[in-house]
BAFI-3210 file (N, C-alpha, C; in Angstrom, 3 decimals, decimal comma, padded with zeros to 6 digits):
// residues 73
n [1|2|3|4|5|6|7|8|9|10|11|12|13|14|15|16|17|18|19|20|21|22|23|24|25|26|27|28|29|30|31|32|33|34|35|36|37|38|39|40|41|42|43|44|45|46|47|48|49|50|51|52|53|54|55|56|57|58|59|60|61|62|63|64|65|66|67|68|69|70|71|72|73]
n.u [-020,144|-016,625|-013,348|-010,088|-007,356|-004,128|-001,963|-002,581|-002,704|-005,306|-007,344|-010,489|-012,609|-015,930|-018,617|-021,217|-023,368|-024,106|-025,639|-028,783|-030,631|-029,416|-029,844|-029,929|-027,386|-024,859|-021,948|-018,663|-016,022|-014,759|-012,787|-010,512|-011,857|-011,055|-011,420|-014,094|-017,435|-018,554|-020,509|-021,467|-022,049|-021,353|-021,962|-020,275|-018,539|-015,804|-013,554|-011,370|-009,045|-007,410|-005,773|-005,969|-003,437|-000,961|-000,575|-003,059|-004,741|-004,965|-006,344|-008,702|-009,726|-010,221|-012,112|-014,166|-014,900|-016,111|-018,202|-021,609|-023,468|-023,648|-025,746|-028,444|-031,586]
n.v [010,324|009,836|008,631|008,389|006,638|007,578|006,365|003,690|001,491|000,964|001,251|002,426|004,527|004,457|006,395|005,269|006,698|008,277|006,770|006,062|004,751|004,440|003,062|000,349|-000,548|-001,748|-000,590|-001,889|-001,462|000,896|003,752|005,741|006,050|007,239|009,895|010,280|011,546|011,742|009,044|008,464|005,858|003,562|000,952|-000,702|-003,650|-003,984|-002,002|000,735|002,750|004,449|004,239|000,905|-001,596|-002,187|-004,884|-005,916|-005,555|-007,537|-009,596|-008,211|-007,648|-010,251|-011,068|-009,251|-010,068|-012,491|-011,738|-011,691|-009,737|-007,417|-006,030|-005,287|-006,750]
n.w [-021,040|-021,021|-020,094|-021,282|-020,286|-020,422|-019,250|-019,081|-021,441|-023,736|-021,864|-021,008|-019,321|-018,600|-017,681|-015,924|-015,061|-017,109|-018,791|-020,350|-018,681|-015,907|-013,533|-013,883|-014,270|-012,639|-011,053|-011,619|-010,756|-008,484|-007,970|-006,031|-003,577|-001,299|-001,702|-001,823|-001,326|001,977|003,080|000,556|-001,721|-004,271|-004,775|-006,115|-007,203|-006,730|-004,876|-004,417|-002,630|-004,036|-007,141|-008,431|-007,799|-010,296|-010,733|-010,141|-012,305|-014,419|-013,108|-012,428|-014,989|-015,955|-014,042|-014,571|-017,126|-016,519|-014,974|-014,191|-013,712|-015,191|-016,319|-014,460|-013,519]
ca.u [-018,795|-015,645|-011,964|-009,083|-006,180|-002,896|-001,024|-003,000|-003,078|-006,554|-008,289|-011,470|-013,536|-017,241|-019,420|-022,542|-024,404|-024,477|-026,545|-030,180|-031,238|-028,249|-030,243|-029,755|-025,980|-024,088|-020,520|-017,800|-014,860|-014,701|-011,444|-010,378|-012,837|-010,509|-011,871|-015,545|-018,283|-018,930|-021,832|-021,782|-021,639|-021,779|-022,345|-019,338|-018,046|-014,437|-013,378|-009,978|-008,850|-006,755|-005,747|-005,553|-002,054|-000,850|-000,700|-004,476|-005,537|-005,296|-007,397|-009,934|-010,233|-010,784|-013,320|-015,211|-015,352|-016,951|-019,247|-022,918|-024,392|-023,385|-027,044|-029,347|-033,007]
ca.v [010,821|008,797|009,051|007,466|006,749|007,480|005,504|002,292|001,291|000,254|001,454|003,495|004,610|004,950|006,772|004,659|007,701|008,910|005,881|006,483|004,199|004,016|002,243|-001,063|-000,808|-001,723|-000,373|-003,023|-000,973|002,317|004,145|006,978|006,128|008,138|011,251|010,253|012,297|010,852|008,426|008,090|004,505|003,228|-000,443|-001,397|-004,947|-003,771|-000,622|001,072|004,111|005,183|003,328|-000,463|-001,908|-002,664|-006,339|-006,263|-005,330|-008,775|-010,267|-007,426|-007,846|-011,607|-011,087|-008,512|-010,926|-013,556|-011,117|-011,837|-008,702|-006,163|-005,347|-005,838|-006,766]
ca.w [-020,945|-020,773|-019,921|-021,788|-019,430|-021,208|-018,532|-019,184|-022,841|-023,970|-020,771|-021,188|-018,195|-019,021|-016,514|-016,082|-014,780|-018,378|-019,516|-020,344|-017,476|-015,120|-012,390|-014,208|-014,559|-011,400|-011,286|-011,304|-009,999|-008,142|-007,542|-005,259|-002,496|-000,281|-002,019|-002,001|-000,407|003,083|002,971|-000,823|-002,061|-005,631|-004,868|-006,996|-006,752|-006,245|-004,443|-004,102|-002,110|-005,124|-008,275|-008,097|-008,151|-011,672|-010,698|-009,973|-013,506|-015,139|-012,339|-012,578|-016,353|-016,008|-013,212|-015,286|-018,214|-015,964|-014,152|-014,814|-013,245|-015,911|-016,407|-013,437|-013,954]
c.u [-017,863|-014,267|-011,073|-007,828|-004,923|-001,908|-001,339|-003,531|-004,361|-007,618|-009,196|-012,440|-014,842|-018,068|-020,854|-023,670|-024,861|-025,410|-027,974|-030,879|-030,133|-028,607|-030,009|-028,304|-025,158|-022,609|-019,701|-016,624|-015,050|-013,312|-011,510|-011,510|-012,358|-010,950|-013,385|-016,247|-018,684|-020,361|-022,212|-021,242|-022,187|-022,298|-021,437|-018,845|-016,657|-014,246|-011,925|-009,911|-008,199|-006,871|-005,438|-004,067|-002,034|-001,051|-002,155|-005,259|-005,889|-006,407|-008,730|-010,555|-010,872|-012,084|-014,468|-015,778|-016,298|-018,155|-020,596|-023,926|-024,161|-024,662|-027,974|-030,775|-033,760]
c.v [009,669|009,422|007,971|007,696|006,547|006,507|004,019|002,071|000,472|000,448|002,644|003,422|005,222|005,218|006,265|005,642|008,411|008,024|006,397|006,006|003,598|003,099|000,758|-001,448|-000,635|-001,504|-001,599|-002,594|000,509|002,605|005,482|007,158|007,065|009,580|011,349|011,142|011,341|010,330|008,011|006,693|004,162|001,804|-001,253|-002,690|-004,815|-002,285|-000,397|002,505|005,021|004,334|001,923|-000,628|-002,444|-004,180|-006,795|-006,239|-006,598|-009,539|-009,527|-007,624|-009,224|-011,685|-010,348|-009,354|-012,021|-013,030|-011,192|-010,788|-007,366|-005,338|-006,039|-005,807|-005,575]
c.w [-020,630|-020,626|-020,507|-020,956|-020,275|-020,581|-018,699|-020,599|-022,959|-022,902|-021,082|-020,018|-018,697|-017,780|-016,709|-015,769|-016,048|-019,208|-019,397|-019,072|-016,606|-013,955|-012,628|-014,477|-013,280|-011,722|-010,867|-010,438|-009,706|-007,593|-006,818|-004,257|-001,401|-000,503|-002,174|-000,981|000,720|002,925|001,566|-001,097|-003,440|-005,747|-005,775|-006,357|-006,134|-005,948|-004,019|-003,588|-003,143|-006,373|-007,778|-008,435|-009,584|-011,738|-010,538|-011,286|-014,274|-014,431|-012,477|-013,958|-016,483|-015,212|-013,894|-016,427|-017,743|-015,203|-014,856|-014,377|-013,956|-016,053|-015,430|-013,958|-013,415]
res [m|f|t|v|a|k|e|i|e|g|f|v|n|i|r|s|t|m|f|y|d|a|a|h|h|r|p|f|v|e|m|f|r|s|e|a|i|p|g|a|a|s|g|a|v|h|s|y|d|g|f|p|q|e|s|d|f|l|e|l|i|a|a|y|g|a|w|d|e|r|v|m|p]
***
């Protein structure tokens, strides 16, 4: 499953839990931690209580491009 954000052109959110073997796919960004189930943690590299600030997106995109842990062994 995925979500296309109308507010952010070109942004597609893919739920890694839908992958055949999700255990090998570490999340890069998690949003709306303020609404998370207590004690639940995704292990994402970046975490936000809501949406990241618009000014954060270019840095996040560059960091994702350089990230070498997209698929864990």
